[in-house]
N, CA, C and O atoms as a CHARMM CRD file, in Angstrom:
* protein
*
  256
    1    1 MET  N    109.20000  89.01400  82.68700 PROA 1      0.00000
    2    1 MET  CA   110.37500  89.45000  83.39600 PROA 1      0.00000
    3    1 MET  C    111.57000  88.67100  82.86100 PROA 1      0.00000
    4    1 MET  O    111.54900  87.44200  82.80000 PROA 1      0.00000
    5    2 THR  N    112.58700  89.38500  82.48300 PROA 2      0.00000
    6    2 THR  CA   113.77800  88.73700  81.96200 PROA 2      0.00000
    7    2 THR  C    114.81300  88.59500  83.06600 PROA 2      0.00000
    8    2 THR  O    114.61600  89.03700  84.19800 PROA 2      0.00000
    9    3 ARG  N    115.90100  87.97600  82.70600 PROA 3      0.00000
   10    3 ARG  CA   116.96800  87.77500  83.67000 PROA 3      0.00000
   11    3 ARG  C    117.59700  89.10200  84.09800 PROA 3      0.00000
   12    3 ARG  O    118.09900  89.22400  85.21500 PROA 3      0.00000
   13    4 ARG  N    117.56800  90.08500  83.21100 PROA 4      0.00000
   14    4 ARG  CA   118.14600  91.38900  83.52600 PROA 4      0.00000
   15    4 ARG  C    117.23100  92.22600  84.41100 PROA 4      0.00000
   16    4 ARG  O    117.71700  92.99200  85.24300 PROA 4      0.00000
   17    5 THR  N    115.94100  92.09900  84.25100 PROA 5      0.00000
   18    5 THR  CA   115.01200  92.93300  85.01200 PROA 5      0.00000
   19    5 THR  C    114.58900  92.30200  86.33500 PROA 5      0.00000
   20    5 THR  O    113.97200  92.97300  87.16200 PROA 5      0.00000
   21    6 ALA  N    114.90500  91.03300  86.55100 PROA 6      0.00000
   22    6 ALA  CA   114.50300  90.35800  87.78400 PROA 6      0.00000
   23    6 ALA  C    115.08900  91.01300  89.04000 PROA 6      0.00000
   24    6 ALA  O    114.34200  91.23800  89.99200 PROA 6      0.00000
   25    7 PRO  N    116.38800  91.33000  89.08800 PROA 7      0.00000
   26    7 PRO  CA   116.91100  91.97600  90.30300 PROA 7      0.00000
   27    7 PRO  C    116.25900  93.33300  90.58000 PROA 7      0.00000
   28    7 PRO  O    116.03300  93.68600  91.73800 PROA 7      0.00000
   29    8 ARG  N    115.96300  94.07600  89.54700 PROA 8      0.00000
   30    8 ARG  CA   115.31600  95.38000  89.72200 PROA 8      0.00000
   31    8 ARG  C    113.89500  95.20500  90.27600 PROA 8      0.00000
   32    8 ARG  O    113.45900  95.97400  91.13300 PROA 8      0.00000
   33    9 ALA  N    113.19400  94.20700  89.78900 PROA 9      0.00000
   34    9 ALA  CA   111.83000  93.95500  90.27200 PROA 9      0.00000
   35    9 ALA  C    111.84000  93.54100  91.74200 PROA 9      0.00000
   36    9 ALA  O    110.97400  93.95400  92.51300 PROA 9      0.00000
   37   10 VAL  N    112.80600  92.73600  92.12300 PROA 10     0.00000
   38   10 VAL  CA   112.91300  92.31700  93.52300 PROA 10     0.00000
   39   10 VAL  C    113.25400  93.51200  94.40000 PROA 10     0.00000
   40   10 VAL  O    112.70700  93.64900  95.49500 PROA 10     0.00000
   41   11 LEU  N    114.14100  94.37200  93.94200 PROA 11     0.00000
   42   11 LEU  CA   114.51200  95.56000  94.70000 PROA 11     0.00000
   43   11 LEU  C    113.32300  96.50200  94.86300 PROA 11     0.00000
   44   11 LEU  O    113.11900  97.05400  95.94400 PROA 11     0.00000
   45   12 LEU  N    112.54200  96.69100  93.81200 PROA 12     0.00000
   46   12 LEU  CA   111.36700  97.55000  93.89900 PROA 12     0.00000
   47   12 LEU  C    110.30900  96.96500  94.83600 PROA 12     0.00000
   48   12 LEU  O    109.68300  97.69400  95.60600 PROA 12     0.00000
   49   13 ALA  N    110.11700  95.66500  94.76800 PROA 13     0.00000
   50   13 ALA  CA   109.13800  95.01500  95.64600 PROA 13     0.00000
   51   13 ALA  C    109.56400  95.12800  97.10200 PROA 13     0.00000
   52   13 ALA  O    108.73400  95.37700  97.97700 PROA 13     0.00000
   53   14 THR  N    110.84600  94.94600  97.36300 PROA 14     0.00000
   54   14 THR  CA   111.35600  95.05700  98.72600 PROA 14     0.00000
   55   14 THR  C    111.21900  96.48500  99.23900 PROA 14     0.00000
   56   14 THR  O    110.83900  96.71100 100.38700 PROA 14     0.00000
   57   15 GLY  N    111.53000  97.43200  98.38200 PROA 15     0.00000
   58   15 GLY  CA   111.38600  98.83600  98.77800 PROA 15     0.00000
   59   15 GLY  C    109.94400  99.20200  99.07500 PROA 15     0.00000
   60   15 GLY  O    109.66600  99.94100 100.01900 PROA 15     0.00000
   61   16 GLU  N    109.03300  98.68700  98.27600 PROA 16     0.00000
   62   16 GLU  CA   107.61300  98.96500  98.50700 PROA 16     0.00000
   63   16 GLU  C    107.14700  98.35200  99.82500 PROA 16     0.00000
   64   16 GLU  O    106.41800  98.98500 100.59000 PROA 16     0.00000
   65   17 LEU  N    107.57100  97.11800 100.08400 PROA 17     0.00000
   66   17 LEU  CA   107.19700  96.47400 101.34100 PROA 17     0.00000
   67   17 LEU  C    107.75400  97.23400 102.54600 PROA 17     0.00000
   68   17 LEU  O    107.06100  97.40200 103.55000 PROA 17     0.00000
   69   18 LEU  N    108.98900  97.68800 102.45000 PROA 18     0.00000
   70   18 LEU  CA   109.58300  98.44200 103.54800 PROA 18     0.00000
   71   18 LEU  C    108.87500  99.77700 103.76500 PROA 18     0.00000
   72   18 LEU  O    108.68800 100.20600 104.90300 PROA 18     0.00000
   73   19 ALA  N    108.48600 100.42600 102.68500 PROA 19     0.00000
   74   19 ALA  CA   107.77000 101.69800 102.81100 PROA 19     0.00000
   75   19 ALA  C    106.40800 101.48600 103.46800 PROA 19     0.00000
   76   19 ALA  O    106.02400 102.25000 104.35300 PROA 19     0.00000
   77   20 TRP  N    105.67700 100.45800 103.04200 PROA 20     0.00000
   78   20 TRP  CA   104.38500 100.15900 103.65600 PROA 20     0.00000
   79   20 TRP  C    104.56600  99.80300 105.13000 PROA 20     0.00000
   80   20 TRP  O    103.80500 100.25900 105.98400 PROA 20     0.00000
   81   21 TRP  N    105.59100  98.97700 105.42400 PROA 21     0.00000
   82   21 TRP  CA   105.82000  98.56100 106.80400 PROA 21     0.00000
   83   21 TRP  C    106.13400  99.77200 107.67700 PROA 21     0.00000
   84   21 TRP  O    105.59300  99.89200 108.77600 PROA 21     0.00000
   85   22 ALA  N    106.98700 100.65800 107.21400 PROA 22     0.00000
   86   22 ALA  CA   107.35600 101.83500 108.00000 PROA 22     0.00000
   87   22 ALA  C    106.13800 102.72500 108.25800 PROA 22     0.00000
   88   22 ALA  O    105.94700 103.21300 109.37100 PROA 22     0.00000
   89   23 ALA  N    105.32800 102.93000 107.23900 PROA 23     0.00000
   90   23 ALA  CA   104.14200 103.77100 107.40900 PROA 23     0.00000
   91   23 ALA  C    103.15600 103.14200 108.39000 PROA 23     0.00000
   92   23 ALA  O    102.61300 103.83800 109.24800 PROA 23     0.00000
   93   24 LEU  N    102.92200 101.85200 108.27600 PROA 24     0.00000
   94   24 LEU  CA   101.96700 101.18800 109.16500 PROA 24     0.00000
   95   24 LEU  C    102.50600 101.07400 110.58500 PROA 24     0.00000
   96   24 LEU  O    101.73900 101.20400 111.54000 PROA 24     0.00000
   97   25 ALA  N    103.80600 100.83400 110.74900 PROA 25     0.00000
   98   25 ALA  CA   104.39500 100.76700 112.08800 PROA 25     0.00000
   99   25 ALA  C    104.34000 102.12900 112.76200 PROA 25     0.00000
  100   25 ALA  O    104.06500 102.22100 113.95900 PROA 25     0.00000
  101   26 LEU  N    104.59800 103.17800 112.00600 PROA 26     0.00000
  102   26 LEU  CA   104.51000 104.52900 112.56100 PROA 26     0.00000
  103   26 LEU  C    103.07200 104.85500 112.97000 PROA 26     0.00000
  104   26 LEU  O    102.84400 105.44900 114.02300 PROA 26     0.00000
  105   27 LEU  N    102.12500 104.47400 112.15200 PROA 27     0.00000
  106   27 LEU  CA   100.71800 104.68200 112.49700 PROA 27     0.00000
  107   27 LEU  C    100.35900 103.93800 113.77400 PROA 27     0.00000
  108   27 LEU  O     99.65600 104.47400 114.63000 PROA 27     0.00000
  109   28 TRP  N    100.83300 102.71800 113.90500 PROA 28     0.00000
  110   28 TRP  CA   100.57800 101.92700 115.11500 PROA 28     0.00000
  111   28 TRP  C    101.13900 102.64300 116.34000 PROA 28     0.00000
  112   28 TRP  O    100.46200 102.73900 117.36300 PROA 28     0.00000
  113   29 LEU  N    102.36700 103.14500 116.24700 PROA 29     0.00000
  114   29 LEU  CA   102.98600 103.82000 117.38600 PROA 29     0.00000
  115   29 LEU  C    102.26200 105.11100 117.74900 PROA 29     0.00000
  116   29 LEU  O    102.20100 105.48100 118.92100 PROA 29     0.00000
  117   30 VAL  N    101.72100 105.78700 116.76300 PROA 30     0.00000
  118   30 VAL  CA   100.98400 107.02500 117.03500 PROA 30     0.00000
  119   30 VAL  C     99.66300 106.72000 117.73400 PROA 30     0.00000
  120   30 VAL  O     99.22900 107.48900 118.59100 PROA 30     0.00000
  121   31 LEU  N     99.03100 105.62700 117.38700 PROA 31     0.00000
  122   31 LEU  CA    97.69800 105.32900 117.90800 PROA 31     0.00000
  123   31 LEU  C     97.68900 104.63300 119.26700 PROA 31     0.00000
  124   31 LEU  O     96.65500 104.63200 119.93500 PROA 31     0.00000
  125   32 ILE  N     98.79500 104.04600 119.69600 PROA 32     0.00000
  126   32 ILE  CA    98.78700 103.38300 121.00100 PROA 32     0.00000
  127   32 ILE  C     99.20400 104.37600 122.07900 PROA 32     0.00000
  128   32 ILE  O     99.84700 105.38500 121.79300 PROA 32     0.00000
  129   33 THR  N     98.83000 104.07800 123.32000 PROA 33     0.00000
  130   33 THR  CA    99.12900 105.00200 124.40400 PROA 33     0.00000
  131   33 THR  C    100.43700 104.66100 125.10700 PROA 33     0.00000
  132   33 THR  O    101.18000 105.56100 125.49600 PROA 33     0.00000
  133   34 SER  N    100.72900 103.37400 125.27600 PROA 34     0.00000
  134   34 SER  CA   101.97100 102.98600 125.94600 PROA 34     0.00000
  135   34 SER  C    102.85800 102.22700 124.96400 PROA 34     0.00000
  136   34 SER  O    102.38400 101.40300 124.18000 PROA 34     0.00000
  137   35 VAL  N    104.13700 102.51800 125.02300 PROA 35     0.00000
  138   35 VAL  CA   105.08100 101.84100 124.13800 PROA 35     0.00000
  139   35 VAL  C    105.85900 100.84200 124.98600 PROA 35     0.00000
  140   35 VAL  O    106.85800 101.18100 125.62000 PROA 35     0.00000
  141   36 ASP  N    105.38300  99.62100 124.98100 PROA 36     0.00000
  142   36 ASP  CA   105.99200  98.53300 125.72300 PROA 36     0.00000
  143   36 ASP  C    106.67000  97.59600 124.71100 PROA 36     0.00000
  144   36 ASP  O    106.41600  97.69500 123.51100 PROA 36     0.00000
  145   37 THR  N    107.51300  96.70600 125.18200 PROA 37     0.00000
  146   37 THR  CA   108.19500  95.76900 124.28200 PROA 37     0.00000
  147   37 THR  C    107.18900  94.90000 123.53800 PROA 37     0.00000
  148   37 THR  O    107.31800  94.68400 122.33200 PROA 37     0.00000
  149   38 LEU  N    106.20100  94.40700 124.25000 PROA 38     0.00000
  150   38 LEU  CA   105.18000  93.57800 123.61500 PROA 38     0.00000
  151   38 LEU  C    104.40300  94.37400 122.56200 PROA 38     0.00000
  152   38 LEU  O    104.08800  93.85200 121.49200 PROA 38     0.00000
  153   39 GLU  N    104.09900  95.63100 122.86600 PROA 39     0.00000
  154   39 GLU  CA   103.39900  96.48300 121.89600 PROA 39     0.00000
  155   39 GLU  C    104.23200  96.68200 120.63100 PROA 39     0.00000
  156   39 GLU  O    103.68600  96.70400 119.52800 PROA 39     0.00000
  157   40 ARG  N    105.52300  96.82200 120.78100 PROA 40     0.00000
  158   40 ARG  CA   106.40500  96.97500 119.61400 PROA 40     0.00000
  159   40 ARG  C    106.41500  95.71600 118.76000 PROA 40     0.00000
  160   40 ARG  O    106.39300  95.79700 117.53100 PROA 40     0.00000
  161   41 ILE  N    106.44700  94.56100 119.39800 PROA 41     0.00000
  162   41 ILE  CA   106.45500  93.29000 118.66400 PROA 41     0.00000
  163   41 ILE  C    105.13900  93.09700 117.92100 PROA 41     0.00000
  164   41 ILE  O    105.12800  92.73300 116.74500 PROA 41     0.00000
  165   42 VAL  N    104.03900  93.34000 118.61000 PROA 42     0.00000
  166   42 VAL  CA   102.71900  93.21300 117.97400 PROA 42     0.00000
  167   42 VAL  C    102.57300  94.22300 116.84200 PROA 42     0.00000
  168   42 VAL  O    102.06900  93.88900 115.76900 PROA 42     0.00000
  169   43 GLY  N    103.00800  95.44000 117.07500 PROA 43     0.00000
  170   43 GLY  CA   102.91600  96.48000 116.04400 PROA 43     0.00000
  171   43 GLY  C    103.74600  96.14700 114.81800 PROA 43     0.00000
  172   43 GLY  O    103.29400  96.32900 113.68800 PROA 43     0.00000
  173   44 ALA  N    104.96200  95.65900 115.04000 PROA 44     0.00000
  174   44 ALA  CA   105.82100  95.29700 113.90900 PROA 44     0.00000
  175   44 ALA  C    105.22900  94.12500 113.12800 PROA 44     0.00000
  176   44 ALA  O    105.29000  94.09500 111.89900 PROA 44     0.00000
  177   45 SER  N    104.66200  93.17000 113.84400 PROA 45     0.00000
  178   45 SER  CA   104.04500  92.01400 113.17400 PROA 45     0.00000
  179   45 SER  C    102.81400  92.42000 112.36800 PROA 45     0.00000
  180   45 SER  O    102.65000  92.00300 111.22200 PROA 45     0.00000
  181   46 CYS  N    101.97100  93.21700 112.96100 PROA 46     0.00000
  182   46 CYS  CA   100.76800  93.68200 112.25600 PROA 46     0.00000
  183   46 CYS  C    101.13200  94.56300 111.06600 PROA 46     0.00000
  184   46 CYS  O    100.48600  94.49900 110.02000 PROA 46     0.00000
  185   47 ALA  N    102.15600  95.37800 111.22600 PROA 47     0.00000
  186   47 ALA  CA   102.60400  96.22500 110.12300 PROA 47     0.00000
  187   47 ALA  C    103.16600  95.37500 108.98200 PROA 47     0.00000
  188   47 ALA  O    102.95500  95.69200 107.81100 PROA 47     0.00000
  189   48 ALA  N    103.87900  94.30000 109.31800 PROA 48     0.00000
  190   48 ALA  CA   104.41600  93.41800 108.27400 PROA 48     0.00000
  191   48 ALA  C    103.28900  92.72800 107.51000 PROA 48     0.00000
  192   48 ALA  O    103.32100  92.64900 106.28200 PROA 48     0.00000
  193   49 LEU  N    102.30400  92.23600 108.23700 PROA 49     0.00000
  194   49 LEU  CA   101.15800  91.60600 107.58400 PROA 49     0.00000
  195   49 LEU  C    100.39500  92.61600 106.73500 PROA 49     0.00000
  196   49 LEU  O     99.98800  92.30800 105.61500 PROA 49     0.00000
  197   50 GLY  N    100.20200  93.80900 107.26000 PROA 50     0.00000
  198   50 GLY  CA    99.51900  94.85200 106.49600 PROA 50     0.00000
  199   50 GLY  C    100.29000  95.25600 105.25500 PROA 50     0.00000
  200   50 GLY  O     99.68900  95.53100 104.21700 PROA 50     0.00000
  201   51 ALA  N    101.62000  95.29700 105.34700 PROA 51     0.00000
  202   51 ALA  CA   102.44100  95.64500 104.19100 PROA 51     0.00000
  203   51 ALA  C    102.31800  94.59100 103.08600 PROA 51     0.00000
  204   51 ALA  O    102.23500  94.92600 101.90400 PROA 51     0.00000
  205   52 ILE  N    102.30900  93.34000 103.47700 PROA 52     0.00000
  206   52 ILE  CA   102.16100  92.26300 102.49300 PROA 52     0.00000
  207   52 ILE  C    100.79000  92.34200 101.83300 PROA 52     0.00000
  208   52 ILE  O    100.67600  92.21700 100.61400 PROA 52     0.00000
  209   53 LEU  N     99.75700  92.54800 102.63000 PROA 53     0.00000
  210   53 LEU  CA    98.40600  92.64500 102.06900 PROA 53     0.00000
  211   53 LEU  C     98.23900  93.87900 101.18900 PROA 53     0.00000
  212   53 LEU  O     97.54400  93.82300 100.17400 PROA 53     0.00000
  213   54 ALA  N     98.86300  94.98400 101.55900 PROA 54     0.00000
  214   54 ALA  CA    98.78200  96.19500 100.74500 PROA 54     0.00000
  215   54 ALA  C     99.47600  95.98300  99.39700 PROA 54     0.00000
  216   54 ALA  O     98.97400  96.42200  98.36300 PROA 54     0.00000
  217   55 ARG  N    100.61700  95.31500  99.41000 PROA 55     0.00000
  218   55 ARG  CA   101.32700  95.02500  98.15500 PROA 55     0.00000
  219   55 ARG  C    100.50400  94.09300  97.27500 PROA 55     0.00000
  220   55 ARG  O    100.38600  94.31900  96.07100 PROA 55     0.00000
  221   56 LEU  N     99.93800  93.05300  97.86400 PROA 56     0.00000
  222   56 LEU  CA    99.11500  92.13200  97.08300 PROA 56     0.00000
  223   56 LEU  C     97.87700  92.82700  96.53400 PROA 56     0.00000
  224   56 LEU  O     97.47000  92.57000  95.40100 PROA 56     0.00000
  225   57 GLY  N     97.28000  93.69900  97.32400 PROA 57     0.00000
  226   57 GLY  CA    96.10200  94.43700  96.87100 PROA 57     0.00000
  227   57 GLY  C     96.44300  95.38300  95.72200 PROA 57     0.00000
  228   57 GLY  O     95.69200  95.48500  94.75200 PROA 57     0.00000
  229   58 ARG  N     97.56600  96.06600  95.83100 PROA 58     0.00000
  230   58 ARG  CA    97.97600  96.96700  94.76600 PROA 58     0.00000
  231   58 ARG  C     98.28000  96.19800  93.47800 PROA 58     0.00000
  232   58 ARG  O     97.93500  96.64300  92.38300 PROA 58     0.00000
  233   59 ARG  N     98.92000  95.05600  93.62100 PROA 59     0.00000
  234   59 ARG  CA    99.21000  94.24400  92.43400 PROA 59     0.00000
  235   59 ARG  C     97.94100  93.69800  91.80900 PROA 59     0.00000
  236   59 ARG  O     97.86800  93.56100  90.58800 PROA 59     0.00000
  237   60 ALA  N     96.94200  93.38500  92.61600 PROA 60     0.00000
  238   60 ALA  CA    95.68200  92.87900  92.08000 PROA 60     0.00000
  239   60 ALA  C     94.94600  93.96600  91.28400 PROA 60     0.00000
  240   60 ALA  O     94.28400  93.67700  90.28800 PROA 60     0.00000
  241   61 VAL  N     95.07200  95.19800  91.73200 PROA 61     0.00000
  242   61 VAL  CA    94.37300  96.30000  91.06900 PROA 61     0.00000
  243   61 VAL  C     95.10800  96.73400  89.79400 PROA 61     0.00000
  244   61 VAL  O     94.47800  96.96800  88.76300 PROA 61     0.00000
  245   62 THR  N     96.45100  96.84300  89.86700 PROA 62     0.00000
  246   62 THR  CA    97.21800  97.34900  88.72400 PROA 62     0.00000
  247   62 THR  C     97.70500  96.24500  87.80200 PROA 62     0.00000
  248   62 THR  O     98.05400  96.51300  86.65200 PROA 62     0.00000
  249   63 TRP  N     97.73500  94.99300  88.29100 PROA 63     0.00000
  250   63 TRP  CA    98.17400  93.84100  87.51800 PROA 63     0.00000
  251   63 TRP  C     99.57700  94.04200  86.95600 PROA 63     0.00000
  252   63 TRP  O     99.82600  93.82500  85.77000 PROA 63     0.00000
  253   64 ARG  N    100.50200  94.46800  87.84800 PROA 64     0.00000
  254   64 ARG  CA   101.90600  94.63500  87.47300 PROA 64     0.00000
  255   64 ARG  C    102.75500  93.60300  88.11600 PROA 64     0.00000
  256   64 ARG  O    103.96900  93.58900  87.91300 PROA 64     0.00000
């Protein structure tokens, strides 16, 4: 990674994490029965952890 491509790589990584987080948070909201404040916090936290793990897993498989 060069100095010119570093900002693009960070932007792509951030976009991928946000896409994973949105998909997992939406899945969480669909699967729960009540939408309470605590449920939203737990769902957002679990979705963030899942997004990080999904990104790391994809990088391990593709080695990019």
